[in-house]
Kinemage of the C-alpha trace (Angstrom):
@kinemage 1
@onewidth
@group {chain A} dominant
@subgroup {mainchain}
@vectorlist {calphas} color= white
{ca unk a 1} P 144.404 42.983 118.815
{ca unk a 2} L 145.348 45.486 121.462
{ca unk a 3} L 146.209 49.087 120.649
{ca unk a 4} L 149.514 50.343 122.076
{ca unk a 5} L 149.237 53.109 124.674
{ca unk a 6} L 149.664 56.628 123.341
{ca unk a 7} L 153.231 57.919 123.620
{ca unk a 8} L 153.730 60.743 126.097
{ca unk a 9} L 154.545 64.060 124.451
{ca unk a 10} L 158.185 65.091 124.584
{ca unk a 11} L 159.930 68.449 124.618
{ca unk a 12} L 160.863 67.831 120.976
{ca unk a 13} L 157.177 67.444 120.103
{ca unk a 14} L 156.357 70.761 121.756
{ca unk a 15} L 159.189 72.502 119.899
{ca unk a 16} L 158.078 71.036 116.545
{ca unk a 17} L 154.419 72.062 116.965
{ca unk a 18} L 155.388 75.537 118.203
{ca unk a 19} L 157.864 75.991 115.370
{ca unk a 20} L 160.812 76.754 117.659
{ca unk a 21} L 164.055 75.068 118.626
{ca unk a 22} L 164.203 72.544 121.471
{ca unk a 23} L 166.383 74.978 123.448
{ca unk a 24} L 163.803 77.761 123.093
{ca unk a 25} L 160.953 75.463 124.143
{ca unk a 26} L 162.983 74.370 127.141
{ca unk a 27} L 163.694 77.968 128.202
{ca unk a 28} L 160.056 78.961 127.904
{ca unk a 29} L 158.712 75.985 129.844
{ca unk a 30} L 161.384 76.322 132.524
{ca unk a 31} L 160.812 80.094 132.660
{ca unk a 32} L 164.499 80.814 132.219
{ca unk a 33} L 166.222 83.014 129.641
{ca unk a 34} L 164.481 85.344 127.192
{ca unk a 35} L 161.840 84.822 124.511
{ca unk a 36} L 159.281 87.080 122.819
{ca unk a 37} L 155.690 87.106 124.099
{ca unk a 38} L 154.526 85.558 120.815
{ca unk a 39} L 157.025 82.721 121.144
{ca unk a 40} L 155.984 82.083 124.726
{ca unk a 41} L 152.330 81.945 123.672
{ca unk a 42} L 153.077 79.437 120.865
{ca unk a 43} L 155.096 77.166 123.165
{ca unk a 44} L 152.444 77.282 125.884
{ca unk a 45} L 149.689 76.520 123.381
{ca unk a 46} L 151.670 73.594 121.953
{ca unk a 47} L 152.302 72.173 125.418
{ca unk a 48} L 148.587 72.431 126.272
{ca unk a 49} L 147.507 70.857 122.982
{ca unk a 50} L 149.887 67.927 123.387
{ca unk a 51} L 149.292 67.487 127.110
{ca unk a 52} L 153.024 67.850 127.722
{ca unk a 53} L 154.180 67.240 131.309
{ca unk a 54} L 157.744 68.427 131.925
{ca unk a 55} L 160.059 66.055 133.753
{ca unk a 56} L 160.582 67.597 137.224
{ca unk a 57} L 164.139 66.307 137.446
{ca unk a 58} L 165.159 67.778 134.109
{ca unk a 59} L 163.421 71.046 134.921
{ca unk a 60} L 165.234 71.327 138.242
{ca unk a 61} L 168.588 70.682 136.592
{ca unk a 62} L 167.949 73.386 133.992
{ca unk a 63} L 167.104 75.852 136.737
{ca unk a 64} L 170.053 74.751 138.825
{ca unk a 65} L 167.728 74.028 141.758
{ca unk a 66} L 168.689 70.357 142.052
{ca unk a 67} L 166.741 67.138 142.490
{ca unk a 68} L 168.474 65.608 145.513
{ca unk a 69} L 168.662 66.530 149.173
{ca unk a 70} L 172.022 65.373 150.512
{ca unk a 71} L 172.299 64.121 154.088
{ca unk a 72} L 175.984 64.504 155.018
{ca unk a 73} L 177.086 62.770 158.224
{ca unk a 74} L 180.368 63.716 159.880
{ca unk a 75} L 182.359 60.852 161.344
{ca unk a 76} L 185.821 59.389 161.688
{ca unk a 77} L 184.965 56.474 159.363
{ca unk a 78} L 182.203 55.463 156.963
{ca unk a 79} L 180.807 53.240 159.730
{ca unk a 80} L 178.962 56.312 161.007
{ca unk a 81} L 176.472 55.777 158.160
{ca unk a 82} L 175.391 52.468 159.727
{ca unk a 83} L 173.971 54.182 162.820
{ca unk a 84} L 170.177 53.611 163.105
{ca unk a 85} L 169.929 57.289 164.055
{ca unk a 86} L 171.075 58.159 160.525
{ca unk a 87} L 168.409 55.859 159.065
{ca unk a 88} L 165.733 57.870 160.853
{ca unk a 89} L 167.147 61.170 159.579
{ca unk a 90} L 167.174 59.895 155.984
{ca unk a 91} L 163.624 58.554 156.265
{ca unk a 92} L 162.330 61.883 157.583
{ca unk a 93} L 164.149 63.829 154.858
{ca unk a 94} L 162.709 61.501 152.210
{ca unk a 95} L 159.167 62.125 153.433
{ca unk a 96} L 159.734 65.885 153.265
{ca unk a 97} L 161.193 65.735 149.757
{ca unk a 98} L 158.763 63.275 148.164
{ca unk a 99} L 155.896 65.735 147.491
{ca unk a 100} L 158.388 67.983 145.679
{ca unk a 101} L 159.923 65.229 143.570
{ca unk a 102} L 163.127 65.520 145.597
{ca unk a 103} L 165.147 62.404 146.416
{ca unk a 104} L 167.643 61.900 149.227
{ca unk a 105} L 171.251 60.751 149.081
{ca unk a 106} L 173.480 59.807 152.009
{ca unk a 107} L 177.127 60.854 152.265
{ca unk a 108} L 180.004 60.379 154.691
{ca unk a 109} L 181.776 63.618 155.581
{ca unk a 110} L 185.238 62.734 156.977
{ca unk a 111} L 185.788 64.539 160.254
{ca unk a 112} L 189.342 65.489 159.297
{ca unk a 113} L 188.445 66.506 155.738
{ca unk a 114} L 185.359 68.729 155.994
{ca unk a 115} L 186.317 70.490 152.775
{ca unk a 116} L 184.767 67.548 150.902
{ca unk a 117} L 181.474 69.296 151.642
{ca unk a 118} L 182.260 71.755 148.852
{ca unk a 119} L 181.956 69.002 146.255
{ca unk a 120} L 178.421 68.322 147.444
{ca unk a 121} L 177.214 71.911 147.349
{ca unk a 122} L 178.797 72.406 143.915
{ca unk a 123} L 176.824 69.471 142.467
{ca unk a 124} L 174.031 70.932 140.310
{ca unk a 125} L 171.870 67.928 141.138
{ca unk a 126} L 171.911 68.750 144.859
{ca unk a 127} L 169.233 71.202 145.954
{ca unk a 128} L 170.459 71.395 149.533
{ca unk a 129} L 172.322 69.671 152.352
{ca unk a 130} L 171.335 68.511 155.831
{ca unk a 131} L 174.426 68.211 158.013
{ca unk a 132} L 174.496 65.606 160.788
{ca unk a 133} L 177.065 65.421 163.623
{ca unk a 134} L 178.086 68.945 162.680
{ca unk a 135} L 181.371 70.364 163.950
{ca unk a 136} L 182.833 73.859 163.841
{ca unk a 137} L 185.217 72.913 161.032
{ca unk a 138} L 182.294 71.641 158.948
{ca unk a 139} L 180.432 74.921 159.424
{ca unk a 140} L 183.566 76.798 158.379
{ca unk a 141} L 183.609 74.750 155.166
{ca unk a 142} L 180.093 75.837 154.120
{ca unk a 143} L 180.508 78.346 151.249
{ca unk a 144} L 178.744 81.690 151.683
{ca unk a 145} L 177.067 81.289 148.299
{ca unk a 146} L 174.877 78.408 149.527
{ca unk a 147} L 173.260 80.236 152.429
{ca unk a 148} L 169.688 79.046 152.734
{ca unk a 149} L 170.490 75.680 151.171
{ca unk a 150} L 172.161 74.098 154.211
{ca unk a 151} L 170.760 73.190 157.634
{ca unk a 152} L 172.392 71.396 160.522
{ca unk a 153} L 171.361 68.782 163.046
{ca unk a 154} L 173.683 69.811 165.836
{ca unk a 155} L 175.432 73.156 166.025
{ca unk a 156} L 174.750 76.007 163.649
{ca unk a 157} L 175.885 79.497 162.720
{ca unk a 158} L 174.278 82.742 161.520
{ca unk a 159} L 174.388 81.281 157.995
{ca unk a 160} L 173.389 77.698 158.839
{ca unk a 161} L 170.307 77.156 161.044
{ca unk a 162} L 170.571 74.265 163.485
{ca unk a 163} L 168.025 71.855 164.943
{ca unk a 164} L 168.774 69.529 167.839
{ca unk a 165} L 167.441 67.830 170.941
{ca unk a 166} L 167.840 69.517 174.314
{ca unk a 167} L 169.921 66.616 175.571
{ca unk a 168} L 171.174 68.639 178.490
{ca unk a 169} L 167.661 68.806 179.921
{ca unk a 170} L 167.044 65.165 179.044
{ca unk a 171} L 170.235 64.055 180.758
{ca unk a 172} L 169.333 66.084 183.821
{ca unk a 173} L 165.921 64.401 184.021
{ca unk a 174} L 167.532 60.951 183.887
{ca unk a 175} L 170.180 61.783 186.485
{ca unk a 176} L 167.668 63.298 188.883
{ca unk a 177} L 165.538 60.175 188.487
{ca unk a 178} L 168.517 57.981 189.391
{ca unk a 179} L 169.233 60.150 192.417
{ca unk a 180} L 165.581 60.091 193.496
{ca unk a 181} L 165.607 56.286 193.445
{ca unk a 182} L 168.529 56.238 195.878
{ca unk a 183} L 171.522 55.971 193.561
{ca unk a 184} L 174.497 57.939 194.874
{ca unk a 185} L 177.495 56.631 192.909
{ca unk a 186} L 176.532 57.216 189.301
{ca unk a 187} L 179.040 56.697 186.496
{ca unk a 188} L 178.572 58.012 182.952
{ca unk a 189} L 179.643 56.536 179.618
{ca unk a 190} L 180.007 59.516 177.277
{ca unk a 191} L 179.593 59.967 173.540
{ca unk a 192} L 182.193 61.276 171.096
{ca unk a 193} L 183.927 64.174 172.828
{ca unk a 194} L 184.270 66.044 169.518
{ca unk a 195} L 180.485 66.400 169.283
{ca unk a 196} L 178.995 69.442 170.977
{ca unk a 197} L 175.834 67.524 171.888
{ca unk a 198} L 177.935 64.939 173.732
{ca unk a 199} L 179.663 67.734 175.600
{ca unk a 200} L 176.304 69.115 176.759
{ca unk a 201} L 175.435 65.791 178.405
{ca unk a 202} L 178.802 65.611 180.152
{ca unk a 203} L 178.467 69.198 181.368
{ca unk a 204} L 175.029 68.407 182.800
{ca unk a 205} L 176.339 65.223 184.444
{ca unk a 206} L 179.125 67.158 186.165
{ca unk a 207} L 176.714 69.824 187.367
{ca unk a 208} L 174.134 67.407 188.765
{ca unk a 209} L 176.574 65.057 190.474
{ca unk a 210} L 178.595 67.838 192.064
{ca unk a 211} L 175.497 69.700 193.242
{ca unk a 212} L 174.323 66.479 194.917
{ca unk a 213} L 177.724 65.857 196.486
{ca unk a 214} L 178.255 62.718 194.408
{ca unk a 215} L 181.576 61.635 192.846
{ca unk a 216} L 182.252 62.290 189.152
{ca unk a 217} L 182.950 59.040 187.295
{ca unk a 218} L 183.377 59.437 183.527
{ca unk a 219} L 184.314 56.775 180.987
{ca unk a 220} L 184.770 57.591 177.288
{ca unk a 221} L 182.252 56.125 174.859
{ca unk a 222} L 181.331 56.369 171.189
{ca unk a 223} L 177.550 55.752 171.113
{ca unk a 224} L 177.989 52.057 170.227
{ca unk a 225} L 176.825 48.943 172.086
{ca unk a 226} L 180.267 47.362 171.749
{ca unk a 227} L 181.893 50.243 173.561
{ca unk a 228} L 179.148 50.169 176.197
{ca unk a 229} L 179.921 46.552 176.982
{ca unk a 230} L 183.619 47.364 177.398
{ca unk a 231} L 182.867 50.480 179.431
{ca unk a 232} L 180.769 48.503 181.928
{ca unk a 233} L 183.840 46.436 182.792
{ca unk a 234} L 185.982 49.554 183.111
{ca unk a 235} L 183.493 51.145 185.505
{ca unk a 236} L 183.417 48.048 187.716
{ca unk a 237} L 187.204 47.771 187.717
{ca unk a 238} L 187.754 51.436 188.602
{ca unk a 239} L 184.789 51.986 190.930
{ca unk a 240} L 183.421 48.653 192.253
{ca unk a 241} L 180.850 50.424 194.432
{ca unk a 242} L 179.084 52.086 191.471
{ca unk a 243} L 175.307 51.733 191.821
{ca unk a 244} L 174.154 53.308 188.523
{ca unk a 245} L 175.470 53.917 185.001
{ca unk a 246} L 174.082 56.579 182.693
{ca unk a 247} L 175.006 56.121 179.026
{ca unk a 248} L 174.899 58.908 176.447
{ca unk a 249} L 172.885 56.725 174.053
{ca unk a 250} L 170.518 53.777 174.275
{ca unk a 251} L 172.792 51.626 172.135
{ca unk a 252} L 175.600 52.211 174.615
{ca unk a 253} L 173.257 51.537 177.545
{ca unk a 254} L 172.200 48.194 176.074
{ca unk a 255} L 175.872 47.327 175.720
{ca unk a 256} L 176.402 48.328 179.354
{ca unk a 257} L 173.642 45.933 180.457
{ca unk a 258} L 175.272 43.120 178.494
{ca unk a 259} L 178.654 43.920 180.032
{ca unk a 260} L 177.247 43.954 183.567
{ca unk a 261} L 175.507 40.639 183.037
{ca unk a 262} L 178.764 39.155 181.796
{ca unk a 263} L 180.289 40.128 185.116
{ca unk a 264} L 177.383 38.651 187.086
{ca unk a 265} L 175.921 42.018 188.067
{ca unk a 266} L 172.143 42.275 188.398
{ca unk a 267} L 170.327 45.140 186.668
{ca unk a 268} L 168.769 47.053 188.344
{ca unk a 269} L 169.246 45.274 191.661
{ca unk a 270} L 172.988 45.890 191.901
{ca unk a 271} L 173.475 48.594 189.296
{ca unk a 272} L 170.779 50.676 187.624
{ca unk a 273} L 171.277 51.548 183.945
{ca unk a 274} L 169.782 54.389 181.914
{ca unk a 275} L 170.336 55.655 178.394
{ca unk a 276} L 169.269 58.417 176.052
{ca unk a 277} L 167.285 58.354 172.760
{ca unk a 278} L 164.316 56.047 173.461
{ca unk a 279} L 165.003 53.862 170.443
{ca unk a 280} L 162.417 51.112 169.725
{ca unk a 281} L 164.634 48.440 171.289
{ca unk a 282} L 164.705 50.339 174.583
{ca unk a 283} L 161.186 49.210 175.470
{ca unk a 284} L 161.878 45.612 174.356
{ca unk a 285} L 165.123 44.960 176.209
{ca unk a 286} L 165.270 42.914 179.400
{ca unk a 287} L 164.928 44.797 181.626
{ca unk a 288} L 163.190 47.532 179.659
{ca unk a 289} L 165.522 50.517 179.469
{ca unk a 290} L 164.959 53.763 181.349
{ca unk a 291} L 165.895 56.596 178.997
{ca unk a 292} L 165.026 60.084 177.728
{ca unk a 293} L 163.147 60.855 174.536
{ca unk a 294} L 164.862 62.089 171.386
{ca unk a 295} L 162.435 63.319 168.674
{ca unk a 296} L 164.761 62.516 165.776
{ca unk a 297} L 162.004 62.469 163.168
{ca unk a 298} L 160.702 65.902 164.175
{ca unk a 299} L 164.216 67.352 164.215
{ca unk a 300} L 165.165 65.926 160.818
{ca unk a 301} L 161.833 67.016 159.343
{ca unk a 302} L 162.441 70.583 160.531
{ca unk a 303} L 165.964 70.607 159.093
{ca unk a 304} L 164.905 69.226 155.701
{ca unk a 305} L 161.939 71.607 155.526
{ca unk a 306} L 164.194 74.581 156.275
{ca unk a 307} L 166.413 73.609 153.344
{ca unk a 308} L 163.625 73.052 150.833
{ca unk a 309} L 161.551 76.084 151.869
{ca unk a 310} L 164.629 78.309 152.112
{ca unk a 311} L 162.972 80.374 154.794
{ca unk a 312} L 164.943 82.146 157.537
{ca unk a 313} L 165.211 80.119 160.751
{ca unk a 314} L 166.637 80.847 164.211
{ca unk a 315} L 170.341 79.988 164.654
{ca unk a 316} L 169.375 77.040 166.907
{ca unk a 317} L 166.041 75.377 167.576
{ca unk a 318} L 165.998 72.898 170.456
{ca unk a 319} L 163.400 70.152 170.740
{ca unk a 320} L 162.459 68.979 174.255
{ca unk a 321} L 163.512 65.669 175.781
{ca unk a 322} L 161.538 63.945 178.533
{ca unk a 323} L 162.255 61.126 180.975
{ca unk a 324} L 160.953 57.671 179.984
{ca unk a 325} L 161.161 55.560 183.153
{ca unk a 326} L 161.231 51.787 182.807
{ca unk a 327} L 162.530 48.744 184.693
{ca unk a 328} L 166.311 49.191 184.325
{ca unk a 329} L 166.443 52.144 186.734
């Protein structure tokens, strides 16, 4: 006959052995509230005798420090949560939180209703928030009382430190590579214009093309492959002599390649294509995609660490991006 495993000691057990109420035992073990030195000694002795291990989630809730790190992604619709980029941010945040017993939850932050952020920061279970696709209106919605508990991937403010890729430098490296390989009529498929990071890439594109005496050819995009496919047709219809297309994301660039193929255009023979991000599929596409690196994991790790450590950080920390040349350009 087997003997059942010993039951783990509970807070009630500690209170009973120490001769105090459950509330007093909880306060002493959580180091909150007041209690006499003698009471503290009895509770500590009881916990040691029983081998009591406090539940980290319950302890965090009592202290008001929270047990979840919220990743809040700004977007026009909930579809923004399906972006593989978001998956990488969540995975990095989860790795940072795991040693501390902190979980991660994912939330959509409507672009036109940033005030919904207040419900997140008011949740006692949330220890902090990592903002993704941050806009000025979202930063304005961050309450002053949560300074140190919020970090941003994107733009920041004196109260909210930001971490992001230097996509301006990355875009410049890609464009100069296209120019060096003889491309002189380069079109660009942009990202969401409401994102500051997308604006940096467009600004760089304008600077590089104008400095080289090349025409400016911009088509609106949204970081998706579907839009990239459509945009390829628009570029060909508006500027048939285009010899290269730079897309603001790899997903868009892969869509561009599909759109060009649909029109019978050879890549890179007729039109070179380059993207930005260096996602895993970039190296596996046919042809393999020329792009620029985007250290998403390092950026998200820095943002999550800043929230959990609650240490001061510079207003903006940029991570470098480097050219990754492959067969498509």
